[in-house]
C-alpha positions as CSV (number, residue, x, y, z in Angstrom):
1,M,-44.3,30.4,38.1
2,K,-43.9,26.8,38.3
3,K,-46.1,26.3,35.2
4,L,-44.0,28.9,33.3
5,K,-41.1,26.9,34.0
6,I,-42.6,23.7,32.9
7,Y,-43.8,25.4,29.6
8,S,-40.3,26.8,29.2
9,I,-38.7,23.4,29.4
10,I,-41.3,21.9,27.1
11,I,-40.7,24.5,24.5
12,T,-36.9,24.0,24.8
13,A,-37.3,20.3,24.4
14,I,-39.4,20.7,21.3
15,L,-36.9,23.2,19.7
16,I,-34.1,20.8,20.4
17,I,-36.0,17.9,18.8
18,L,-37.0,20.2,15.8
19,I,-33.4,21.1,15.4
20,A,-32.2,17.7,15.6
21,I,-34.7,16.6,13.0
22,I,-33.6,19.4,10.6
23,L,-30.0,18.5,11.1
24,Y,-30.6,14.9,10.3
25,W,-32.7,15.9,7.2
26,Y,-30.0,18.1,5.9
27,F,-26.9,16.3,6.8
28,F,-27.6,12.6,7.3
29,K,-30.7,11.6,5.3
30,E,-30.0,9.5,2.3
31,N,-31.6,11.5,-0.5
32,I,-31.0,9.0,-3.0
33,T,-31.1,5.2,-3.1
34,T,-28.3,3.0,-4.1
35,E,-29.9,2.4,-7.5
36,E,-30.2,6.1,-8.2
37,A,-26.6,6.5,-7.3
38,K,-25.8,3.9,-9.9
39,Q,-27.7,5.6,-12.5
40,I,-25.9,9.0,-11.7
41,A,-22.7,7.2,-12.0
42,L,-23.7,5.6,-15.3
43,K,-24.9,8.9,-16.8
44,Y,-21.7,10.6,-15.6
45,T,-19.4,8.0,-17.5
46,E,-21.9,7.9,-20.4
47,L,-22.1,4.0,-20.1
48,A,-25.1,1.8,-20.3
49,E,-25.8,-0.6,-17.5
50,E,-25.8,-3.7,-19.6
51,N,-22.3,-3.1,-20.6
52,V,-20.7,-2.8,-17.3
53,T,-20.4,-5.0,-14.1
54,F,-20.8,-3.5,-10.8
55,S,-19.0,-4.6,-7.5
56,P,-20.8,-4.5,-4.2
57,M,-21.6,-1.0,-3.3
58,K,-20.2,0.5,-0.2
59,K,-21.5,3.2,2.1
60,D,-19.4,5.7,4.0
61,S,-21.5,7.1,6.7
62,D,-18.6,9.4,8.0
63,D,-18.4,11.3,4.6
64,R,-22.1,10.5,3.7
65,E,-21.1,8.8,0.4
66,Y,-21.9,5.9,-1.7
67,E,-18.7,4.3,-3.0
68,I,-19.3,2.9,-6.4
69,E,-17.0,0.7,-8.4
70,F,-17.7,-1.1,-11.7
71,F,-15.9,-2.0,-14.9
72,D,-16.3,-2.6,-18.5
73,N,-14.2,-4.4,-21.0
74,N,-11.3,-1.8,-20.8
75,Y,-11.5,0.4,-17.7
76,E,-12.3,0.3,-14.1
77,Y,-14.3,3.1,-12.6
78,K,-14.4,4.4,-8.9
79,I,-17.1,7.0,-8.2
80,N,-18.1,8.5,-4.8
81,I,-21.5,10.2,-4.6
82,N,-22.7,12.2,-1.7
83,Y,-26.1,10.7,-0.8
84,N,-27.3,13.9,0.7
85,S,-26.3,16.4,-2.1
86,K,-26.4,13.9,-4.9
87,K,-23.0,15.3,-6.0
88,I,-20.0,13.3,-7.3
89,T,-17.1,13.9,-4.9
90,K,-14.6,11.6,-6.5
91,F,-14.0,10.0,-10.0
92,Q,-11.2,7.7,-10.9
93,K,-11.0,5.8,-14.3
94,D,-8.0,3.4,-14.7
95,I,-7.1,1.0,-17.4
96,K,-8.3,-2.5,-16.4
97,E,-5.7,-4.7,-15.0
98,N,-3.9,-6.9,-17.5
99,N,-5.6,-5.1,-20.4
100,N,-3.0,-2.8,-21.6
101,S,-2.9,-4.5,-24.9
102,N,-6.5,-4.4,-25.5
103,I,-7.1,-0.8,-24.6
104,S,-4.1,0.1,-26.8
105,N,-5.9,-1.6,-29.6
106,N,-9.1,0.0,-28.9
107,I,-7.8,3.6,-28.9
108,P,-7.7,5.2,-32.4
109,L,-4.2,6.9,-31.4
110,T,-1.1,4.8,-30.7
111,E,1.5,6.0,-28.3
112,E,4.1,6.3,-31.2
113,E,1.6,8.3,-33.2
114,A,1.0,10.6,-30.3
115,K,4.9,11.1,-29.7
116,Q,5.2,12.1,-33.3
117,I,2.5,14.8,-32.8
118,A,4.3,15.9,-29.8
119,L,7.5,16.1,-31.7
120,S,6.0,18.0,-34.6
121,K,4.5,20.5,-32.1
122,I,7.8,21.5,-30.6
123,N,9.6,21.0,-34.0
124,K,12.2,18.5,-32.6
125,K,13.6,15.3,-33.4
126,Q,13.5,12.3,-31.1
127,D,17.3,12.3,-30.4
128,E,17.1,16.0,-29.4
129,I,14.7,15.3,-26.4
130,T,13.7,13.0,-23.7
131,F,10.1,11.8,-23.1
132,T,9.7,11.9,-19.3
133,K,6.1,10.9,-19.2
134,V,3.7,9.3,-21.8
135,Q,0.5,8.1,-20.3
136,I,-3.2,7.5,-21.2
137,D,-5.5,9.6,-19.0
138,R,-9.0,10.8,-18.8
139,E,-9.7,14.5,-18.6
140,N,-13.0,16.4,-18.8
141,G,-14.7,13.4,-20.5
142,K,-12.1,12.9,-23.0
143,T,-9.3,10.2,-23.2
144,V,-6.0,11.7,-23.8
145,Y,-2.4,11.1,-24.0
146,D,-0.3,13.2,-21.4
147,I,3.0,13.8,-22.7
148,Y,6.0,15.4,-20.9
149,I,9.2,16.1,-22.8
150,Q,12.3,17.9,-22.1
151,D,15.5,19.0,-23.9
152,N,18.5,21.0,-22.8
153,M,16.5,24.3,-22.5
154,K,13.0,23.7,-21.9
155,K,10.2,21.5,-20.5
156,Y,7.0,20.8,-22.5
157,E,3.8,19.4,-21.4
158,M,0.8,18.5,-23.6
159,S,-2.5,16.6,-23.7
160,I,-3.5,15.0,-27.0
161,D,-7.1,14.0,-27.7
162,V,-7.0,10.3,-28.9
163,E,-10.2,10.8,-31.0
164,T,-9.5,14.0,-32.8
165,K,-5.5,13.7,-32.5
166,E,-5.5,17.4,-31.6
167,I,-3.3,19.0,-28.9
168,I,-6.0,20.2,-26.3
169,A,-3.6,21.5,-23.7
170,Y,0.0,22.7,-24.0
171,K,2.6,24.6,-22.0
172,E,6.4,25.0,-21.9
173,N,8.8,26.3,-19.4
174,N,12.4,27.2,-19.4
175,K,14.5,24.7,-17.2
176,N,16.4,25.7,-14.2
177,S,20.0,25.7,-14.7
178,N,21.0,22.4,-13.2
179,P,24.1,20.6,-14.6
180,I,22.6,17.2,-14.1
181,E,19.7,18.0,-16.4
182,N,22.0,18.3,-19.3
183,K,23.4,14.8,-19.1
184,K,22.1,11.8,-21.1
185,Y,19.3,9.9,-19.3
186,I,18.5,6.1,-20.0
187,G,15.1,7.1,-21.2
188,I,11.5,5.9,-20.3
189,E,11.6,2.6,-22.2
190,K,15.0,1.5,-20.7
191,A,13.6,2.5,-17.2
192,K,10.5,0.4,-17.9
193,E,12.5,-2.5,-19.0
194,I,14.7,-2.4,-15.8
195,V,11.6,-2.4,-13.5
196,L,9.8,-5.2,-15.4
197,N,12.9,-7.5,-15.3
198,H,13.3,-6.7,-11.6
199,A,9.5,-7.6,-11.0
200,K,9.8,-10.5,-13.4
201,L,6.8,-9.4,-15.5
202,T,6.2,-8.4,-19.1
203,N,4.9,-5.0,-20.5
204,N,1.6,-6.7,-21.3
205,Q,1.1,-7.8,-17.7
206,A,1.9,-4.5,-16.0
207,N,-0.5,-1.5,-15.9
208,F,1.6,1.7,-15.6
209,N,0.0,4.6,-14.2
210,K,3.0,6.8,-13.4
211,I,6.4,7.3,-15.3
212,E,8.0,10.6,-14.5
213,L,11.4,12.1,-14.5
214,D,12.2,14.1,-11.2
215,V,15.2,16.0,-10.3
216,D,15.9,16.7,-6.6
217,Y,19.0,17.8,-5.0
218,N,21.0,17.2,-8.2
219,I,19.7,13.6,-8.4
220,A,17.7,12.7,-11.5
221,T,15.4,9.7,-11.0
222,Y,12.5,8.0,-12.9
223,E,9.5,7.5,-10.5
224,I,7.6,4.6,-11.8
225,E,4.4,3.0,-10.5
226,F,2.3,0.1,-11.9
227,Y,-0.2,-2.5,-10.9
228,Y,-0.4,-6.3,-11.4
229,N,-2.5,-9.0,-9.8
230,Y,-3.9,-6.7,-7.2
231,Y,-0.4,-5.6,-6.2
232,E,1.1,-2.0,-6.5
233,Y,4.8,-1.7,-7.5
234,D,6.6,1.5,-6.7
235,Y,10.2,2.2,-8.0
236,E,12.8,4.9,-8.2
237,I,15.4,4.5,-10.9
238,N,18.5,6.4,-11.2
239,A,17.9,8.2,-14.5
240,L,21.6,8.2,-15.5
241,T,22.8,4.7,-14.4
242,G,19.7,2.7,-14.3
243,E,20.2,1.7,-10.6
244,I,17.1,0.9,-8.6
245,I,17.1,3.3,-5.6
246,K,13.6,2.4,-4.2
247,Y,11.4,-0.4,-4.5
248,E,8.0,-1.3,-2.9
249,K,5.4,-3.9,-3.6
250,E,2.3,-3.9,-1.6
251,R,-1.5,-4.7,-1.9
């Protein structure tokens, strides 16, 4: 009877060890090296290693991920790769800081040309509408202009491929009846001018990543975010008066 208990304890201990090994192998073992993770990131972005500069790689043991950051002449990339499943869990591509003018020169479609394509699509003139967002973005491996427009009746959203100059995504919605939406807003360009003057920066220095018109509780505001010199600037501007409602600057 005593021997049976000892055997039972030994078998239980062996099973626990085996389960621990299996769990470690499945959940925690690093199935790829840092070099393999770099190659996965390069393949995903379709870039050659000699054309980019990598920052020191970080490892997040809690999420079992390699955090990879690198940049080329125009963009900064942030990619997280699960070192167990080898899957990309996060991808971010941003225009390189202080490089707005360079990236604009390298893109075969200017912002003004993109606006004209958008106006042609909705058959409107510029004085009949308000551009609430015009932003370069990366979607499904393509560089696009995301353009948001509204007039007195509708809101329009579209993405324009900068290479083919074709509209690859489009939707329009009727606006909710809200009296403030029918008033004349100061416009994106004036809102940008206000925040840049306040921050004492030029358009070439600021890397804008958000310019949106938002209407809440009958108050229309431009929500504007941009980066400069490792600082993030966050503004809310009254869309009718240009008054700065909110301002934050942080690293």
